[in-house]
N, C-alpha and C positions, 0 to 999 in steps of 0.2 A: 349699879346702873338704875336710874329711875325709870319707872314705866307706869302709865295710867291705864286702868282697865275699865271696861264697861260692858254690859250685856245688852245694851239698847241700840247698837249700831245697826242700821238698816241693811238688809241684803239686797233691796231694790229701792228705787226712788220714784215718787209720783210727781206730777206737774205741780209746782208750787207757785206758778205765775211769774217767776223770775226768768231772766234770760238763760238760755242753754247754748252750748256750742255745737253747731252743725257738724255732723261727722258721717263718714261712710261705714258700712258694716265691718270692714277689716280693722277699724280702730279698736273694736272690742278685743280682738286678738292681740293687738299691739299693747293695750293696757294690761292684759294678762301676762304678756311676755315681760313687760317692765316689772310687774309684781314678782314674777319668778326670779328675775335678776336681783331684785331687792331682797327677797327671801334668801337667796343664795349668798348675797353679800352679808346679811345678818348672821347666817349660819357660820360663815367662815371668819367673821371679824369679832363677834360678840365676846369671845373669851379673851381677846387681846386688848380690848379697850374698856374705858370706864363709861363713856357716853357715846351715843350714836345720834347724829342729826340728819334728818331727811330734808332736802331742799328741792323744790320744784320751781324752776325759773320761769315757766310759762304755764301757770295753773288754769287759766281760763275761768269759766264760771263754776267749775267743779263737776258739771254734768254735761255729757254729750247727748245729742238727740239725733235720731235717724228719721227722715221724713219730717212732717210737721208735728214734732214732739210725739210721734206715734210710738217710739221706743226710746226710753231714757236709760242711760247707764252711767256709772261713776267714771269720771276722768281720773287720770293718774293720781292726783292729790287726794281725792276722797276715797279712791280704792285703797290707797296706802293706809289711810286712817282707819279703814274697816278691819285691818289686820290687828292681831294682838301680838305685836312685835316689840322688843325692848328698845324703843326709841324715846329719847329724853326730850327732843324738841323737833317741831315740824315748822318749816319756813316756806311759805307760799308767796310767789311773786306774780302780780297781774297788773299791767299798766292801764287797762281799760277800766274806768270808773264803774261802768254798768256791770261788767263781769266781776269786778272786785266786790261790789255790793252784794251780788247774788252769792258769791263764794262765802262772804262773811256770814250771811244769813244761814246758809247750809251748814257751815262749820259750827255755828252757835246752836243750831237746832239739834244736830245729830251727834256732835263730838265735843260737847262743852267740857268734858273731863280731860281732854287732851291739851298739851302745852303747844298751842298753835300761834304763830305770828304770821300776819298777812301784810305784805308790803305792796302798796299801790304805786308801782314805778317799774321802769325797765331795768333789767339786770345790770346794765353798764352804769346806771346811776345809783346803784346800791352797794358798791364795794365797801364804802366806809361803814354802812349799817351792818354788813356781814362781819366786818372786823369786830364790831361791838356785840353782835348777837350770837355769833358762832364761837363757842369756847375753843381755845387753842391748846394743843398738846404741850405739856410742860413737865419736865422731869419724869416722874413715874405715872403722872396723869396723862392718859391717852384718849384722844377723840377721833372718831371716824365720821366723815360726812359723805353721804350718798346723794349726789346731785343729778337730777333729771333735767336734760336740756332737750326739750321737744316743742319748738315753736311752730312746726310744720311750715318752715320758711328758712331763709338764710339770714334772718335778722338777729344774729347773735355775733357781735364782733369777736374775732379771735383774741383781741386784747383783753376782753372780759374773761375769757377762759383762762388766759395767762394769769390775770390777777387772782382769780379764784383758786387756781393751782397753787399759787404762793400761800394761800390760806389752808392748804392741805386737803382740798376737795378731791373726791373720786367722781368720775363723770359717766353717766349713761346717756348716750346720744343716739336716738333713732334718726337715721339720715333720711328725712322726709321733707319734701318741698314740692310745690306744684311743678309738674314737668310733663307737658303734653304737646299737642300740635300747635297750640297758641302760645303757651308759655314754654318755649322750647330752648334748646341749647344756644341758639343764636340770640334769643332775648336776654339770657343771663350773661353771655360773653360780651355782648355789645351794649344794649340799653341799660343793663343792670351791672355793668362792669365794676362800678364803685362799690356796690353792695357785696358783690362776690369777692372783691379784693379785701374788704373788711372782714368778711366771714372766714377767709382763708389766711388772713394775715399777710397777703401779698398776691399779686396776680401772676398766673403761669402762662407763658407764651404757648404752651402746648394746647391750650384751649382753642387757639386759632386754627389748629389742624383737625379739630373734632368734626365728625361728619354725622353724628346721630345723638339722640337723647341718651341712649344706653351707654355709649362711649363717654359722653360728657359726665353722666352720673358717676360712673366708675372712676373717672379722673378726679372729680370733686372729692369723693370719699377717700381715695388714695392720698390725695394731697393733704386733706385734713388729718388723716391718720398719721402721716409722716410728720406734720407739724406738732401733733400731740407727742410723738416720740421725741421731738426736739426739746419739748418741755421736761423731759425726763420721766414721762409717764409710761408705764407698761401698757400695752394695747392688745385688744383682741376684737375681731368682728364676727358676728353671726349673721347669717343670711336667711330671709324669711319670705315666703310666697306672698304675692300681692295681687289683688284684684281691685283696681281703683280707676275711676274716671278722672281724678285730679292728677294722679301720678301714674301715667301709663307705662308702667314697667312690670316685668314678670316677677320681680322680687325686690326687696330693699334690705339694707344693712342696718344692724344695730351695733354700735361700738361701745365697749366698756374700757375705761382708762383709769388707772390707779397706780399709786406708789406703794400702797399698803398691802394689796392683795395681788394674786396672779389673775389677771383678766381671763386668761385661757382656761383656768380651772372653772371660773364662773360660767363662761360661755359653754364649756363642755357639759356642765351640769344642766344648764337651761336647755341645750339641744337634746340631751338625753331624755329630759322630762317631756319635751314636745315631740320627740322622735323625728326631728327635722335634720336631714343631712343633705345640704346643697353645697355645690362648689363655690368657693370664693374667687371672684374675678375670673 
């Protein structure tokens, strides 16, 4: 398995004048959790495959900022690049030209030795490129793809997940989207019904009976997980505490979905490392 190494990766980042992605403090913990899932994935899969590919479908600018750039920290894509893990290719997707430009500058500055491809487009427009850029398992040659799906929205059609599943991807999905007194369950079930339908691959009549944001959120996660099961993926959820003004919930879920590994094993390893034990649903 090919791997590039370097000793110059930054442990922290300074303001470089380019755009950053605004975040709340809990995003830092979420990025750490994603890295723990990624580390566990590598640990459990590396002896079984020849190549590992990391895909981030919503990379942003590569840096998060809290306040007016008072605190900067690596987003998922750059945090993954900081690790010395046996990954042969890194694929980042960002449809915003300004974000994509900032991401390219940062990757070229700090991670020039890594095999990184950056696509400036939405994931649903990149299926053909993924077919070309992601090697496929064939015969004795095996590939594993760890795909992070974290748009902080419901702007990822389920049809896109279906297409990527056909390419052998494993998925890590933090179930995060704005959900508060203004952008509430009524907003998603009525004004945003079309978006919600695309996200879930179909609309569920049960949403008409929902009476609270908390109930709506659990219904969305459960429906999405069930649809992932229908794709033949093994699934597991972990639950994590949340303190957010954008997503006014006491906790949120992270789902891992794979045909190559046991998601429950990975979730247990992550929860054991974070000492988090919360009830699901």
